[in-house]
C-alpha positions in Angstrom: -97.8 16.7 4.3 -100.1 18.1 1.6 -99.1 21.6 2.6 -95.4 20.7 2.2 -96.1 19.2 -1.2 -97.8 22.4 -2.3 -94.9 24.5 -1.2 -92.5 22.4 -3.1 -94.6 22.7 -6.3 -94.6 26.4 -6.0 -90.8 26.6 -5.4 -90.2 24.3 -8.4 -92.3 26.5 -10.7 -90.4 29.6 -9.5 -87.0 28.0 -10.1 -88.0 26.7 -13.5 -89.1 30.2 -14.4 -85.7 31.8 -13.7 -83.8 32.8 -16.9 -80.6 30.9 -17.5 -77.5 32.0 -19.5 -76.6 30.4 -22.7 -75.3 26.8 -22.4 -71.9 27.7 -23.8 -71.3 30.1 -20.9 -71.9 27.6 -18.1 -71.5 24.1 -19.6 -68.0 22.7 -20.1 -66.9 23.1 -23.7 -63.8 22.7 -25.8 -62.4 26.1 -24.8 -62.8 25.4 -21.1 -61.1 22.0 -21.5 -58.2 23.8 -23.2 -57.9 26.3 -20.4 -57.9 23.6 -17.8 -55.2 21.7 -19.7 -53.0 24.8 -20.0 -53.3 25.4 -16.3 -52.3 21.8 -15.6 -49.3 22.1 -17.8 -48.1 25.3 -16.0 -48.6 23.6 -12.6 -46.6 20.6 -13.7 -43.8 22.8 -15.2 -43.6 24.9 -12.1 -43.3 21.8 -9.9 -40.5 20.5 -12.1 -38.6 23.8 -11.9 -38.9 23.8 -8.1 -37.7 20.2 -7.9 -34.7 21.0 -10.2 -33.8 24.0 -8.1 -33.9 21.9 -4.9 -31.7 19.2 -6.5 -29.3 21.4 -8.5 -28.9 24.3 -6.1 -26.7 22.5 -3.5 -24.7 20.9 -6.3 -24.1 24.3 -7.9 -23.0 25.8 -4.5 -20.6 22.9 -3.9 -19.1 23.4 -7.4 -18.7 27.1 -6.8 -17.0 26.5 -3.5 -14.7 24.0 -5.0 -13.7 26.5 -7.7 -13.1 29.1 -5.1 -10.9 26.8 -3.1 -9.0 25.7 -6.2 -8.3 29.4 -7.1 -7.3 30.1 -3.5 -4.8 27.2 -3.6 -3.4 28.1 -6.9 0.1 29.6 -6.5 0.6 33.2 -7.6 3.8 35.0 -8.3 5.4 36.8 -5.3 4.3 40.4 -5.4 5.4 42.9 -2.7 3.3 46.0 -2.3 4.8 49.4 -3.0 3.7 52.1 -0.5 2.5 55.3 -2.3 1.3 58.1 -0.1 0.8 55.7 2.7 -1.2 53.3 0.5 0.1 49.8 -0.4 -0.1 49.3 -4.2 0.7 45.8 -5.6 3.0 46.3 -8.6 2.5 44.4 -11.9 4.7 41.5 -12.7 7.6 41.9 -15.1 7.2 40.6 -18.6 10.6 40.4 -20.2 11.7 39.5 -23.7 15.2 38.4 -24.5 15.7 39.0 -28.2 19.2 37.5 -28.2 18.2 34.2 -26.8 14.7 34.3 -28.2 12.2 33.8 -25.4 9.7 35.7 -23.2 9.5 35.2 -19.4 7.2 36.5 -16.7 8.9 37.4 -13.3 7.4 38.3 -9.9 7.4 42.1 -9.3 10.4 42.1 -7.0 12.6 40.1 -9.3 15.2 41.6 -11.6 17.8 40.7 -14.3 21.3 40.4 -12.9 24.2 42.0 -14.7 26.8 39.7 -13.2 27.5 37.7 -16.4 28.7 40.8 -18.2 31.8 40.6 -16.0 32.5 36.9 -16.5 34.4 35.6 -19.5 32.2 33.2 -21.4 32.7 29.9 -23.2 33.3 30.0 -26.9 30.2 27.9 -27.6 28.0 30.1 -25.5 25.7 32.4 -27.4 24.3 34.2 -24.4 23.3 34.0 -20.8 20.8 35.8 -18.6 20.1 35.4 -14.9 17.1 36.5 -12.9 17.1 36.9 -9.1 15.1 38.1 -6.2 18.2 38.9 -4.2 19.1 42.5 -3.5 22.4 43.7 -5.2 24.1 43.7 -1.9 23.0 40.2 -1.0 23.9 39.0 -4.5 27.5 40.3 -4.1 27.8 38.6 -0.7 26.7 35.2 -2.1 29.0 35.6 -5.1 31.9 36.2 -2.8 31.0 33.0 -0.9 30.2 30.7 -3.9 32.5 32.3 -6.6 31.7 34.5 -9.5 31.6 31.6 -12.1 28.9 29.7 -10.3 25.1 29.9 -10.4 23.5 31.0 -7.2 20.7 29.1 -5.5 17.2 30.4 -5.9 18.0 32.2 -9.2 16.7 31.4 -12.7 19.3 31.3 -15.5 18.8 31.0 -19.2 21.7 29.9 -21.5 22.0 29.4 -25.2 24.8 27.2 -26.6 25.9 25.9 -30.0 24.9 22.2 -30.0 27.8 21.0 -32.1 25.5 18.2 -33.3 24.5 17.1 -29.8 20.9 16.4 -28.9 19.5 18.0 -25.7 19.9 14.7 -23.9 23.5 14.3 -25.1 24.1 17.9 -24.1 22.7 17.3 -20.7 24.9 14.3 -20.2 28.1 15.8 -21.5 27.8 19.5 -20.7 24.9 19.9 -18.3 26.4 17.8 -15.5 23.6 15.2 -15.6 25.3 12.4 -13.6 24.2 9.1 -12.1 22.0 11.0 -9.6 20.2 12.8 -12.4 16.6 12.1 -13.3 15.6 12.7 -16.9 12.1 13.6 -18.0 10.0 15.6 -20.3 7.5 18.4 -19.9 5.4 20.7 -22.1 5.5 24.5 -21.5 3.1 26.6 -23.5 2.9 24.0 -26.2 6.7 23.4 -26.5 8.3 20.1 -25.3 11.3 20.5 -22.9 13.8 17.9 -21.8 14.1 18.1 -18.0 16.8 16.9 -15.6 16.9 17.0 -11.9 20.0 16.2 -9.9 19.0 15.1 -6.4 22.6 15.5 -5.1 23.0 19.2 -6.1 19.4 20.4 -6.4 20.0 21.6 -9.9 16.9 21.6 -12.2 17.4 22.0 -16.0 14.9 22.5 -18.9 16.4 22.0 -22.4 14.9 22.7 -25.7 16.5 22.5 -29.2 16.5 25.7 -31.2 17.9 24.9 -34.7 21.7 24.3 -34.3 21.5 25.6 -30.7 20.2 24.4 -27.4 18.4 26.7 -25.0 18.8 25.7 -21.3 17.0 27.1 -18.3 18.1 26.2 -14.8 17.6 26.9 -11.2 19.0 25.5 -7.9 17.0 24.7 -4.8 19.3 25.9 -2.1 19.3 26.1 1.6 16.9 28.2 3.7 19.8 30.5 4.7 20.2 31.7 1.1 16.5 31.7 0.3 15.1 35.2 -0.6 11.9 36.1 1.3 8.8 34.6 -0.3 10.7 32.5 -2.9 10.0 28.8 -2.9 10.5 25.9 -5.3 7.0 26.5 -6.5 7.9 30.1 -7.4 10.8 28.9 -9.5 8.7 26.3 -11.2 6.0 28.9 -12.0 8.6 31.2 -13.5 9.7 28.4 -15.8 6.0 27.7 -16.7 5.7 31.3 -18.0 8.5 30.9 -20.6 7.3 31.5 -24.1 9.1 30.8 -27.4 8.4 32.3 -30.8 
């Protein structure tokens, strides 16, 4: 027991004699507290970022998927590819400006302006008329021979400008546009311009009227039968063409 006490005394003297570094190098001080606090802040911030990524990540993916689905479901104008050296090239849509009637319109690539109204005597109050079709010239002639040269063909889009003679667009629709008892009247805005709309459920005729000074500009199309329907043209196609109309 005494031997052990002597050994402990010797060891204690040896340890007490060892040189120690300055206190500011091994005792906690203000700088060391500051470093510990900074580390804690970084750890907490990193944890918050990881938690935010775990929560927001799935929501962001769901939003991106919904946007992709919405774009995929959005109707696009009919475009038929043109084969050039064996390679299918999708042509650009046709952007047309009618200076006489004062509007712009965007057509699918396979549509064209028909020249049939140049051969038809017009009304004295008519300023001008233009018709756009996806029918081939041969098919168009066949349909005109069936329906008559003075009629509008189904699945075409026609623009007409008339002298109003003091009539409002609604009065014009009732008296000159054939809006009968089966006609539904409404309003829609196209590129910032308000249009009066009429839909005749009996005939399938859709009209869009807008007042232009002492004149009225009227766009129309007819939803016809599947037998007369050009390939790829639907009611949605006709509505989208109308939604492309721009007025100065």
